[in-house]
C-alpha positions in Angstrom: -13.3 36.3 -5.2 -17.0 34.9 -6.5 -18.1 36.0 -3.3 -16.7 39.1 -2.9 -17.7 40.0 -6.2 -21.3 39.3 -5.5 -21.2 41.8 -2.2 -19.8 44.6 -4.3 -23.0 44.5 -7.0 -24.9 44.0 -4.1 -23.9 47.1 -1.6 -23.7 48.9 -4.8 -27.4 48.2 -5.6 -28.6 48.6 -2.3 -26.5 52.2 -2.8 -28.2 52.8 -5.9 -32.1 52.6 -4.7 -31.1 54.5 -1.8 -30.0 57.0 -3.8 -32.9 56.9 -6.4 -35.4 57.3 -3.0 -33.9 60.4 -1.7 -36.1 62.7 -3.8 -34.8 65.8 -2.9 -31.3 67.5 -1.7 -31.8 68.2 1.4 -32.8 64.4 1.7 -29.2 63.6 -0.2 -27.8 66.2 2.1 -29.0 64.4 5.7 -28.0 61.4 3.7 -24.6 62.3 3.5 -23.5 63.3 6.3 -25.2 60.6 7.8 -22.5 57.8 6.4 -19.9 60.7 6.9 -20.4 60.3 10.8 -20.9 56.3 10.4 -17.2 56.2 8.9 -15.1 59.2 10.5 -16.5 57.2 14.2 -15.5 53.7 13.0 -12.1 55.6 12.6 -12.0 57.0 15.7 -12.7 53.3 17.4 -9.9 52.2 15.0 -7.2 55.1 16.3 -8.0 54.1 20.0 -7.8 50.5 18.9 -4.2 51.5 18.4 -3.0 51.5 22.0 -3.7 47.8 22.4 -2.0 46.9 19.1 1.5 48.6 20.9 1.0 46.3 24.1 1.3 43.2 21.7 5.1 41.1 20.8 6.5 42.1 18.5 5.8 39.6 15.6 2.1 40.3 16.4 2.5 43.8 16.4 4.1 44.6 13.6 1.2 42.2 10.9 -1.8 44.0 13.2 0.0 47.5 13.0 0.3 47.3 9.3 -3.3 46.2 8.8 -4.7 48.7 11.2 -2.7 51.1 9.6 -3.9 49.9 6.1 -7.8 50.2 7.7 -6.9 53.8 9.3 -5.8 54.7 5.4 -9.2 53.2 4.1 -11.2 54.8 6.0 -9.4 58.6 5.2 -9.8 57.9 1.6 -14.3 57.4 2.4 -14.4 60.2 4.5 -11.9 62.2 1.8 -14.9 61.1 -0.9 -17.3 62.1 1.4 -16.5 65.4 2.3 -16.0 66.1 -1.9 -19.4 64.8 -2.4 -20.9 66.8 0.2 -18.9 70.1 -0.6 -20.8 69.2 -3.9 -24.0 69.2 -2.0 -23.5 72.7 0.0 -23.0 71.1 3.0 -19.1 71.6 3.9 -19.6 73.4 7.2 -22.2 70.6 8.2 -19.7 68.5 7.3 -16.8 70.0 8.7 -19.1 70.9 12.9 -19.8 67.0 11.9 -16.1 66.1 11.6 -15.2 67.9 14.9 -17.9 66.8 17.3 -17.5 63.2 16.4 -13.5 63.3 16.6 -13.6 65.3 20.6 
């Protein structure tokens, strides 16, 4: 538990450092679009792995399916928040185009 808290503190520090280095709205927009692309591609990769889980025996399938769905839902939640952030940075259309191109 202590390690997880330390990791979260480190990630928050890195995030704050990155944000403080971004001085213009355009820099923030590009950074958030890059983060969105990462999350969308990660979700696409997880969804492609779904086929591998289906071919496993039923007891393994149930456990892996539950974890897989949990991870996909977390990524969808993060993508939703990225869309809110990008909308506030006037980059909604760019974000939608990026999602469309990553989902193909």
